[in-house]
Each structure stands twice: as structure tokens, then as C-alpha cells.
N, C-alpha and C positions, 0 to 999 in steps of 0.2 A: 209737783213743781220741780223737784230735783231731777226727775226723769225727763221732763220736757227740756230742761237746760242741757242735760247730758245728750239727748237726742239732737238738739240743735248743734252742739259742739261736734257730734259725730258727723252730721251732714256737712258742716263747714269743713271739717277735716277731709272728708271724701271729695268735696268740690275743689278744694285747693290742691289736693293731690292730683286730681284729674287735669286741672289747669296747668300744673307744673310739668306734666309730660309734654315733650315736644310733639308738635303736630307732624306726622309723617306724611309726605307726599306719596301718592300711589306710585309704584314703580312704573317707569316709562315702558310702554309696550314694546315688545321685541319687533323690530321692523327690518324687513328685507330691503337693503339699500337699493337694489335694482328695481324692485316693485315701487318703492317710494319715488325713485327718480322718474319712473313711467308716469306717475301721477303728477308730480311737481313740475317736470320739464315743460309741458305745454302751458301750464298756468304761469310759470316764470316767463316764458316767451311771450305770452299774451300781455302780461304787465309791461314788459320791456318795450314791446311794439306799441302799446298804448302811449307810454311816455315819449317814445320817438315821434309818433304821429302828432301828439299834442304840442310838442316842442316846435315841430316844423310848421304847425298851423297858426302859431302865435308869433308875430314879428318881434316882440320884446324878448320872448323866450329864445327865438332863433338868434337874436343878437347876442344874448348871453352865451349860447352854445358856440357861436363863432369865436367868441373870446375865450373859449375853453372853460367857462364857468358852468359846468353841467348840472351841479346841484341847484344852483340858482335858477337855471333854465327849467328844471323839473319842478322847482318850487312854485313857479309862476302858473303852471298848468296842471300840476300833479293831481289836484283834486278831481280832475276829470277821469282819472284812472282808479278811483276808489273801488268800483265793482271788481276789477281785475285783481287789485291788491287784496281785497277782502276774500276773494275766492282762494287765492294762494295761501293766505294766512289760515283760513279755515281748514284747508286740506292739510297743511302742516300740523295744525293742532290735532286733527283726526289721526294723523300718522304717528306723531311723536309725543303727544300729550298737550294738555291745556297750557296756554300762554307761550308755547314754543314758537308759534307762527309769527307773533309780533316781534319776538327777539330775532328770529331769522330775517324778517323783513328789514328791521333796523340795523342788523349786523351784517351777516354774510351777503345778503342780496344787495343792500345799499353800498357795501364796500366795492362791489364790482360793477355797479350800475353805470358809473361815469365811463368806464372802459367800454362797456357794451354799447352805450350810446355813441361814444366817439367812433367806434368801429362801424356802426350802422350809418351815422349821419355825416361823418366827415366828408365823404365824397359828394354829398348833396350840398354841404355848406361851403365847399370851396368856391371861391369867386371864379366864375367862368367868363370867358370873353364872349361878348355878344356878337352873334353872326351878323355880317353886314355885306351887302352887295358891292359896296364901295371899296376900292383898294385902299391900303394904308396911305396916309398923306405923303410920305417920302417916296413911295413907289409911284404914286400918281404924278408927282412933279417930274420924276425922272422919265416916265413914259411920255409925258406931254412935251418935254424938252427934246426927246429923241424923235418924236413925230414931227416936230417943227423944223428939224434940220433937214 
């Protein structure tokens, strides 16, 4: 009886000691920055192009983008770009370690997304004059008056 109590206390002491040790994350793999960029750059570009295309294809998102509210614009249609974003996150995780891709997407990538979208879409979002075969009203009246003289 005494030995079973002593054995139980020994096991409890070992278990509590094991739990008291901090859990160490495995060291992040050594990554060549140039090689990582070769992998991530096309995935980042694909995700950004997807966001740009989906914003332009949705009138409500386009209106938000015209007003300079890029995150709201992406929020309307962003779910359509899940495959591209998932590929970027998985590649980042493979290169830099588990859970780093999600942090990268929500941090560094999202920080610059509005600027990237503005550079790509601003020329397409600018209001352009509609081409017309008719001369402007003031020019037409001046020409009509000159022809009548």
C-alpha cells in the first residue's frame, strides 16, 4: 500500500515537472531570402491580381475602390480569392515554419495591399469622358452662328 502511494506520488511529480517545462517551438528553418522570394513573388502577384480583378468585376466593390476604401472593396469580393491566398500562406508556412503564412498575410501583405491595388486600378477607375461624334454644345452654337452669317 505504501509502495503504491509512493509510486503514484513519483508519477505525479514527474508529470508536473514535464508540464512545467516550457514548450519549445522548433527553430525556424534557415531560408535563403532570394529563393523564398522566387517562390512567394508569383503567389503574391496572383493573389493581388485576383483581388484587383474581383474588385473591378463587382459594382459595389468598384464604388468603394473609387472612394479610396480599398479594404472595404476587397472585403466585398475577397472570398473569391481564397485559393490564391491559401497557396501563398501554405508556401510561406513551408518556407518559414508553421503559422507564419497567416501572420504574413494579415501583416506585411495586407499592409501594402491598398497601395498595390491603387497603383493597378487607379487608371481604370478614373472617370473618363465618353467619346461622342457630336461637338461640345458651346462649339456647336459658335459654328452654327458663323455658318449663318
